[in-house]
N, C-alpha and C positions, 0 to 999 in steps of 0.2 A: 530521450524516445519519443518517438510518435503517435500522439495521440490519438483518438479517437475520431477527435473532427477532424483533425490533420489528414488522415487517410479520405474522410468522406471527400474531405476539398478535394484532395491530387483525384481521388474517382471523380467528381464529377468535373473537376476540371480537362482530365483525359476524354468522358463523354462531348464534352462542348468544343473541344480543339477537333474531335473528331467531322464535326460541322464545316472546317475547315476543307476537308478532303473532302467529304460529299457532304453539301446543304439539304437537307429536306428536302427542299421542293427539289432537290435532282431528283432523289429517290423516287420519286412520281413520275419520271422522264425512260419512256423508250422507245431506243430508235435501232433498229437492225444495223450492226456495223457492215461497210464497204466489203463486200465478198463474203458474207455469211456462208457456213459450211450449208450445201443442202441437207433439209433438215429429213429426209428421205433416207438419203447418205449416213447420217449418223444413225440410224435405228439399222442399218442394215451392217455396220459396222459392229456394233453389239449383238446380232442376232449369228455372226461370223462365229463364235465361240460357244455358240448356244447347240443345244439338240436339238438336229438341224429336221426334223421330225414332226416336232410340235411346234415350230417357228412358224406356220401356217396359223395356226392356234392363236400366237400372240397377236400376229397381225390381225385378224380376224378378229377377235375380241375388242383392238383401238379402232378397229373400223365402225365398229356399231354408236358412238356419238362423239362429239366434239369433247365428252368429260371423260368420256372412255379412252380416248385419243391421247389428253393432258394428266391419266394416273401411269400413261405406258411410257411418258416421252421425257422423265426426267432429266435425263441427257442430254437434251437438246435447249431442258431450262438451264442446265448447268455451264455447257456450254457458251450461252446469248449473256447469265449473269458473271460469266468469267472472263467478260469480253469489255467491262465497265470497272468502272472503280468502286470500292467498297469504304464502309467507312473505319474498318481496320477494328471495330467492336468485336470480340471474339468471342462465341459458345459453340458447347458442343451441337452441331443442327443433326434435325433430323436427316435431313437431305432429301425428304420428299413428302412435304410437308403439307401434299390435300386433303380434302374434306375425306376422305372414304378412309385415311390411315391415321384418323383418332376412333374410339370406339370402348365401347366396353368390356371389362376383360377382369378374373377372380386373381385377388392376391393373397398371398400366402396363408392367408388367415381365414378365409375365404368370402371373404368381402367383395361386393362391385363397387369397382373405380373405373372414371372416366378419363383416360389419359391418349397421347401418341401410341402407337403401338404399330408403329413399321420402321424398321432400324437396317435398313440394306445398304443404304448410301449414306448412313450417319457418317458423320465426321466435324473435326472443330472447324469452324468457318467464321464469316459474317455475318451477325446475325436477322441481319433484314432479308438474306438470303430464303430464310423458312417463310417468314413472313410474306414473302413476295411471291411464293408460289401457294400460302395460303390463301391468301387475298383474291390469286388470279381463279384459282379453281372457283371460287365463291361466284365468282362473274362468269366464268363458263358454266357452271353448274346454272347460276341463274338464268341465263343468256337462251341454255339450253331447255330447261323449263319453262318457258314462253315466256318470263317476263320481258318489260320494258326495258330503252336501256338507262335508263332514270332509274326503276325500283335495281337492276343489279350495279348500279355503282353506289346504291345505297348500302346492299347490303357485302359488299368488298368493303365499303366503309366502318361498316359494322366489327367484321372481324379486324381490322387495323384496331381500330377503336377497343376493340378487348386487348388486345396484344399489349397497348400503352396504358389502359385500365389495371392489367391482369401488371404487368414490370413498375407500376406506382405503388401499387400493396406490396412488392414484393419487396422493396427500394427500402421499405418502412420495417422491415421484417429483418432478425440475425440470421444467420446462417442456417445453425441449427432447425429457427423456426423454417426457413425456406427447405430444408429438406425433407422435415417431415411434412410437409402440405403436401396436398390431396384432394382429390373432388372426386366425393362419394355417388354412386346413382342418387342416393337417395335425395342427395342435393339436388343434382341436376334435375330430378323431378316435381321437386317443390320450385322449384323456376318459371315451371312452363305455365304462362297467367291460363291458359284456355282449358275446359275439361276435354276436349274431346283429344288436344294432344298430346295432356298429361293420360288418358288413358288410352294413348297409343305408345307413349314410350312406356309406360307399364308395362305392355304385354312385353317387350322390347326386352327389357330387363327381366319378367320371368322368363322368357324364351332365354337368353343368356344365360341364365341360373340352370337349365337343363340341356344345355351345350357340353356336354362330359364328356369323358373318356366309354363310359358305360352307356351313352347313347348314338357313341358312333361303333361302338362295338356291337350295340342293333342292327344299328343302318345299316354299317361298312363288310363287315361279316355273316359267314354262311358255316355249317361243318361239312368238315369231308368226311369219305366213307369211316373214316376210323372216330367218325363225330368229336377232329380237331377242328377248332375255328379257324378257318384260313380267311384274307380278304377276298372278296368279290371280284371277278375281272370283267370293270367296265370301261371296255378300251374308247378312245386313248386319254380318257382323263382320269383313268385308275387303272394299273395294270398289272400283278402279281411281278415281283422280281424274276429275274433268270440266273441259271447260276453265277455266273460273272458278279452280278449287282448283287448276288447273296453271300460273296465272295467278299463285296464293298462294304456293303452294311455291317457285316459281323466285324471287320476291322477296323473302322472307322467306332462303331460304339466301343470297343473296347480303348482306345483313344480319348473319346467320348468320357468313358468314366474316370480318366485321369484327368480330366479339365473339371470337374468337379470339385465342391466343398469336401473336405472330410463326411462329413453330416451324408451331404449326400447323395455320396458313393455309397454308402452304408444302403440308405433306402433303395435306391439303383438294384445291389445288390440281391434284394430282395424277390426282384422281379427276372424271368427269364424271356428271348427272343424267340416267339413263336412265330411270325411269320412280319415279311414286310412286302412294300408295292410302291411302283411310280405313280406321282399323285403330282396332276398340272394344278397352280392355284395359281390367282389372282392373274393381271394383264400384264404387267410390265414386269413381273416375274417369270412368265411362260416361256419354257426352253430348258431356263436354267435345271438342275438337277435339283431334283425332288424326290425323297423318300417320307413313305410313312412307314414306321413300326410298332407290330401289335407285342406288348411284352404284355406277361402276366403274373401277378404275385402265384412265389410258388407253393403257397399254404391255403390262398383261398380261391386263388382261379380268378380275384376283378381283374379289367384289361387297365392299363395304364397306354393310350398311346401317344408315340413320341413323334417329331418330324425331325426330317434330318433334311436342311436345305441349303443348296450350295451359294456361296456366298465369294463375288467377285468383288473388284475393286470398284470403289465408292463412285460414281459417279464425279463427283467433285475433287476429285483427288488431280487430275491436271489443272486444276487451278487455284489450288490448298499447298502447304505446306503436306510432305510425306505423314501416315499416321504413321505413329509409332510400335502400332501393332502389325508385323508383315503378314499374320496367318489372318485373313478376312473373317473369319468365323468369330476370332478374340476381336476383333477391331469391333463386329455389330453386336456381342454378347456387351462388349465394355461400354460404347455409346450407348444399348436402351438399360442396362445397370444405371449408368451414369445421369440418364433423360427422366426415366421413370419414377414415381412416386414410389410404386411396388412392382419387382418383376416377376417371371417365372420363378421358380424354385428348379425348374430343370433346364435353364440355360448353362447350356454348354459348346463346347469348340474341341471340331479333330479335323485332322487332310486326307484325305485319301487316292484312289490311286492316281494316277499319273500328276500328285501335286494337289487335286481341286479340292478348293478349302471346304468344307461345312458348319454350320453351326446348328445348335438342335436343343430343342424346346418342346411344350407339350402342342398339342394338334390342336387340340380345343380343349380352352379353358377357360369356361364361362361369358366365352366372347361374344358382343353381342354390335351391329351398325349399325349407323341411324340410314331410312331408305332416301337420299339425299336426292336419286332424279324422278323423286314427288313432291319435292319440297314445296311450296311456296316462298313468292319471297320474302315472306313477314318470317317464317321457318328459318329461310336460309340466312338474313337477318341475325337472330337468336344462337343460331348452331354454330354459325359461320366464329358468331362475337367468344360463345363457350369457349370454340378451336382455340380461338386467341389467346383468349386468358390463361390458359392448360401450357398452350405452349411458349409460352410468357415465362410460367414457372419451371418449365422444364430446362428454359435456354436459364434460367437464375442460378441452376444445382450445376451449375461451373462458369459462367460468366459473370460477368461485373452490375450486377442489377443498378446500381447509383451511377456509375460512367453511362451504362445502357439509356437509362431515366434522364441523367441530366442531356444526353444529346435527341432524346423526342422530346422533351418540356413537356410542361401540362396545357398547351393548347390542343386545336383538334387538326393541327400543320400537318401534323406525320400522318394523322388518319387519311386527312385530304391527298396528302401526295401518294400514297400507300394505295388507295382508293383510283389513282389517276392514273397508275402503272396496270394495277389488276384492269383494269378496263382495257390499254393499249397493248399486254402483253394477250388479253382475251382474242384481240383482233387477230396477232401473232398469231397463236395457236389456231383458229380458224383456218388461217391461209394454208399453214401446214399440214393440216389435217384435213384442206383441200389437197394437198400437192400427195400424200397418203393414196386418197380415195382415186387418183388421176393414175399413180402407178400399179395402185390393183387393175384398175380400169384397163392399162395398157399394158400391163403382164409381168412389168419393172416385178412387181410384188405377189407374191398367192397368199392364197388366203383359205384358210376350212372352212368346207361349207356348213358343221354343225361346230362351232369353237364352245360351246356351252352343252 
C-alpha cells in the first residue's frame, strides 16, 4: 500500500516534472504567434450568436476603457493562451479570473464571504491560465488608473505572490480542511491597514447585506392597475417579456425545478411566478439571453428574484478537453459549486427553445464588489494579493496543491515571471483595445449611444 509520504513525493515529482514542459521563467514570456487571429474578428464571431439588438451595448461597454475591454475579451486571451505550451497541472478554472470577477456574496447561512463569483467560462485547464488573467487585469487596471509602469508591475507581482502563498498554505492542509476553507468578509476588513480604506470596505459590506430580493423588489417593480407588482419597463436594459419569451421562461422554469436537489425543489414550490423581464448584465455577457423572474411566496407574498442566464460553450473549450457536461448551464453550476467555498442554494440549469442552455441563480444575493477603477497602486496590490489567495484556494478544491506548489516553488521566481507576463500582455490588451476603437471609428463595429 502506498504511504502518505509516497503520495506526497509523487505529487511533488509531478510538479517538478511540469517545469520541463514549461519553466517558470517561460511563464513570464508573451509573444503573439505569427498569423495571430484578428482580435476584433474574435469578438465579432462571438457576437454572431447573440441577441443582435443588444450587441451594440456590449461593444460600447467594452470601448469605455482598457479594463472594460479586458473584461469583455476573455475569448481573445483564451485564444492566445491556447497557442502556447502549458504546465499540464490541471484544476477547475474560472476561465475569466479578472479582478472584477471576485467579490462579496451571501452564504446559505447568511454570512458574507469573499470569493470568485463568475463562472460562465469555467472548465478544467492549466492552473496558470487563471493566474495569468488575474495578474494581467491588475496591470491593466493599474495603468488605467494612472499608475506608473513600475507601480503597475509591483501590483501585478503582488497578485502572483498572493496566489503562490495561497497555494503554499493549502499544501499544508488536508483535503477536508481545504474544502471547508473560506474567506469571511470580516477577515478581509480586519486585514486593511488604513482606517479610511477600512471604513470604505465596511460601507461596501453594509451595502452588500442590503442587496436582497426585497431591495430589488422596491427598486425594479411597480403595481399595475390591479395592484399586482410588475417589473418596470426601462428599455433597453430592462424590458418586460413578450408572449414568446413568457412561454420560454415558464417552460425553462419547470425544467429548472427538476435540476434542483429535493429539498430546494420543495422550497421553490412555495413560490409562484409573477413576472419576468429581459435584463442586460455585465460587459462580456451582454447580448446573451438573460432574464430575471419575480417569484412571490404563496403565503406571505415575500419576493424572490431569480436570474436565468444563457450559458454558451466556454471560451476555453477549443483549447482543452471537452466538458463532461453537455448541458452548458450544468457545466457552469458544477464549476461554481466546485470552486466556491459556499454557493447559492438556488443554482440550477435548464434548456430552452431552440436548444439554448441556461443556468439559474438568485438575482441579488448580498453581492458586493470593489471599486477597481478608482484604486491606488497600494490598494490594487492588496486587493490583487487577496484575489490571488482566494483563487489558489478555489483551484486546490479540484487540483493537486502539492504538485502546483512544487512547480511554483518557495522563491519569488514565479511572482516575477507572472508579473512580466501581466505587463507584456497588458501591452497586447492596449493594442487590441485600440483596434476595437479603430473598428468603431470606421463603422466596422456599431456601438450604442447610451450603453448604461
